[in-house]
N, C-alpha and C positions, 0 to 999 in steps of 0.2 A: 801232442805229436801230429795230429791232423793238420794243424796250422803250419808246421814246419814242412810237411809234405806238399801242401798247397803252394807255399812260397817257392820251394825247389822247382816244382813244375812250371810255375810262371816264369822264373828266371831262365830255365832251359829253353822254353818256347821263345822267349824274347831274344835270347842269344842266337838261337837258330835262325830266326827271322832276320835278325840284323846281319848275320853272316851272309845270307843270300843276297841282301841288298848291297853289301860291300863288294861281294864278288862280281856283281854285274855293274857296279857303279862306273867303271872305266869305259864300258861300252855304251853308256847312255849318251844320246845326242845332246848338244848344247841346248840350254833352256829348259831341260827336264829337271824337276826338283827331286833330289834324293831324300830318302827317309832318314831321320835321325832318331836315336834312342831317347826315350823319356827317362829311363833309368840306366845307369852305367852297367856295363857287362859284368864287371867284377865287384861292383858295389853291393852292399847289403841293403835290401829294401824291406822295411817293416810291413807287416800285414795291415796295420792301421793306415799306413800311407796308401796302400793299394785300395783299401776300402773307401778312403776319402776320395780318391780319384774316381772310383766307380760311382760313388754317391753324387759327385758333381756331374758325371756323365749322365746318370739317370735323371737328374734334375733338368738337364738340357733336353733330354729325350721327352720329358713330360711337357716341356714348353714348345717342342717342335711342331705341334699341331696348331699353334697359334693361340691357344687358350691359356688358362692359368690354373692355379690351385685355390680352391675356395675354402675358407676357414670359418667354422661356426663355433661359438662358445658352447660349453656344456655345463649344465647345472644339475644338481640332484645327487642321490646316493642310492646304494643297494639296500640300505637298512629299511626293512618293511615297517619298522616302528617310527621312523622319521619321515622319509619320502617314499622310498621303494620304487623309484623310477628316475630316469634321466631325461632331461629335456633341453631344448635349445631354443634360440630365438630366430624367427624369420621375419622379413619385412616385405609386405605385399601392398600393391596398389599405388595410386598417385593422387595425393601425396602419400608416401609410404607410411604404413602403420605396423607396429611391432606385435608379433604373436608368439606366445610360448607354446611349443609343440613337442610332444613326446617323441623320442627317437625310437623307431621301430623297424628293425631289419626283417621282421616277420610279415610285413605287409608292403604294399607297393605305392599307395596313393598318399599324397599330401592333402590333408583337408583341415579347414578351420571352421569355427562355429559362425553361422550366419546370424545377422542381426534379426532375422525373422524367426529364429528358433525360440519357441515359447517355453519348452520344458528343459532347457539347458541351464546349467548352473550359472549363477550371477556373481558368486564369490568363490574364493579358493582358500583352503586351509594351508596352502603352500606359501602364502605370503606374497603372491603375485597378483597383479591386476589383470582381470580377464577382459579381453577385447573381442569385439564382434565385427566380422567382415561385412561391409555394406557396398555392394557393387555400384549402387547409385551415386555414391560420393567419390568414386574413383574414376578419373578421366580416362584411364587406360583399360578399364574393365570391359570384357566382352563375353556375354553368356554363350555357352555352347548349345546350339540348337540341335534338334533331332536330325536335321538335314546336313549338319556339318560332317565333313569327312572324318574329323577327329572322333566324333561320336560313333561312327560306323566301325572304326578300328577298336574303340573301347569295348563295344558290344562283343567283338570277336575274342577279346583277350581277358576281360574281367567282368565283374558284376556291373551291369549297366541296364538302364531301362529308359524308355522315352514316354513322356507325358503328352498325350494328345491335347490336353486342355491348355497346358502352358508352353508346349513345344520346346521343353527343356530336356537336355540329356541328363538323366538322373542316375543315381547309384544307391545301392544298399549293401553295406558291409556288416558281416558278423564275425566277431573275434573269438578266439579260443576260450576266453573267460566268460563268454555268454553276453558280453556287451555288444552294442551295435550302433550304427549311425545310418541315417538316410539323408540324402540331399541332392544337389545337382552340380554339374561341372561348370567352371567359369575359367576364362583366360585373363591373366593380368600379369603385371610386371613383378618379378622377384628381384629384390635388391640384395647384394652380397658383397663381401670383401674378397678381392682377388689378389693373391700373392704371386708376384712375378719375380723370381730370383730372390734378392734380398729386400726388394721394395714392396710396399703395400699400397695398392690402388683401391681406395674406398669408392663407394657409390657405383659399383658396377651393377648392371641390371640385365635381365633377359625375360622375354615373355614365356610363361609356362601355363599349363593347364592343371588345375587343382580342384578339390571338392569344397563345396560350401554346405555345411551341415545344417539341416533344418529340423532334425529330430535325432534324439539320442536315447539309449536305453542301457540298463544294467549299471555297471560301475562308472560309466561315463557321466551319469547323472548325479553322482555323489560329490559333495562340495569339499570333502576333506583333502582330496588330491586332484581337484579339477584344474584343467589347463585348457588352452584355446583350441587344441586339435592334435593330430598325429602326423608325424613326418615319416612316411614309408620309404624305406631304402631297399625295396625288393628289386628283382631283376626284370620285371615287365617293362614294356615300352613307355608306360605312363608315369613311372617313378621319376622324380626330379633328376636323379643322376643320369637316367637314360635319356631324358629330354635334353639336358644340357650337353651331354657327350655326343649325341647325334648331330648337334650343330657345331661341334668343335670348340665349345666354350670351356669344357673341363674334360679331364681324362675319364674313362669309364672304369674308375676304381675309386673306392673310398677307404679311409683309414679311421677306425673308431676305437678309442681306448677309454675304458671306464675305470675310474679310481674308486676303490672300495672303502679305503680307510679315511679317517679324518672328515673333512667337509665334503668329500666326494668330488664330483666334477669329472673332467677328462678331456678328451680330444675328439673332434669330429672334423675331418678334412675330406673334401672331394679332391682326391689325389693320393699319391703314395708317400708314406713315411718310411724312410730307410733307417733302420737301427739294427746294429749287429746283435742286440739282445733279443730281437723278435724271433719267436719260434713259429714256423709256418706249418700249417696242416692243409692238405689238399681238400678241395670241395668235390662232392659227388656230382658228376656232370649230368646235364639234362634233367634237373630237378626244379620244381617251382620255388622252393625255398633254398636257403644256404645250408645244405646238408653236409655233414662231415662223416668220416669213417670212424665211428666209435668201435674199437676192437675189444677193449677190456676195461675193468675198473679195479684199482688197487687201493688198499687202505694200509698205511704204514709199510708200504713196499710189498705187501702180500696181495696176490691176485684174489679177487672175490670169485668164488666158484659159480660162474654163470655161463650157460651155453652161448657161444659166440653168435649163434643164429638169431638170438634175441635182438642183437644190435644191427642186423642186416637191413639194408634199405630196400623197401618194396613200394608198392603203390600207395599204401596207407601207413607205412611204418618207416622209421628212420630217426636220425638225430639231427636236429636243426639248431642253428644259432639264432636266437631271438632276443634282441636287446629290449623288446617291449614287455617281456615276461620277467617278473621279479624273482620267482623261485625256479629251481631246476626240477624237472620232472623226469622220472625214470620208469621204464616199463615194469609192469607188475612182476614179471618173472625175475627181474633183477633187483627190485626194491627190497624185498625181505632179506635176501642174502647180504645186500649192501648195509642195511640197518643193523643186521646182526654183527657184521664185521666191525662197524663203527662202535657199537656197544661193547664188543669184546676189547677193542683197542682202548676205549675209555676206562673200562674196568681194570685192564692190565696196567694202565698208566697210574691209576689211583692207588692200586695195591703195591706198586713198586716205589 
């Protein structure tokens, strides 16, 4: 019914606008173009046709800034007994070299393992070859010094430190699972595939600032799921999406779809994917992470008895979307009622 109401409103507005144009058409001076209807006044227009027209319009709007849509391949799955993470491939340096990096919406920085890292994994149980970034063999690499303006802006917005011995702008990151990495920033070319309309333009490139990891700790040192680095998709200015969009190369929006069943995989696009099946949820504004408004939890259609204040967003609480975390974590006040509801639902299903 809602689709029929939407269709009626669109037709009425279109007809009203057309009647205004027709009424004044006789008074227009010669040489002035009159508007014509896209859809007939009395003709039936299907909702899918309107959606298709809007989709084409949105695609043109995405291209209006002069950039394009960047497409990255996605590998991995959510099964913690197989992979338990999703990763993509990025190409850095000149000549370009390929690196497998974990997709992480919970952090901001892209970093890859440096060739000078001694305690970093050399093999991976994921069946991928590990590569190590070496700025000395890239003709387009440029270390970020402490005096660089980029370093000054990094110090103000994220974890950064300057070494007086090496004059390198460094960083130290600590992740929620206890793992961490230390290294320094470098500028080099990122190569990517840019989609413009229906055509594919390969070998596009742009200079970006990213991290070169010289030390790792925690789970990052384990070989069973070792990869070349982490691709942060956070909101801060040093994330790749922020760097590219600030120069008009890509839109400041990304689309990320994770496939859970089968062989996994998914979609990662710097740009917007328009699909009528997508359900949107607003983000909490002015947050460091991608926070959403979690209001309640239901099991088998029955609300779990949890005080809504448990889900409220505050300085150190809230619900974030983090693609770099394999499991879902629930506040202690909601965990026990949730587990109890699931157990009851399973028991009821078995007994019936």
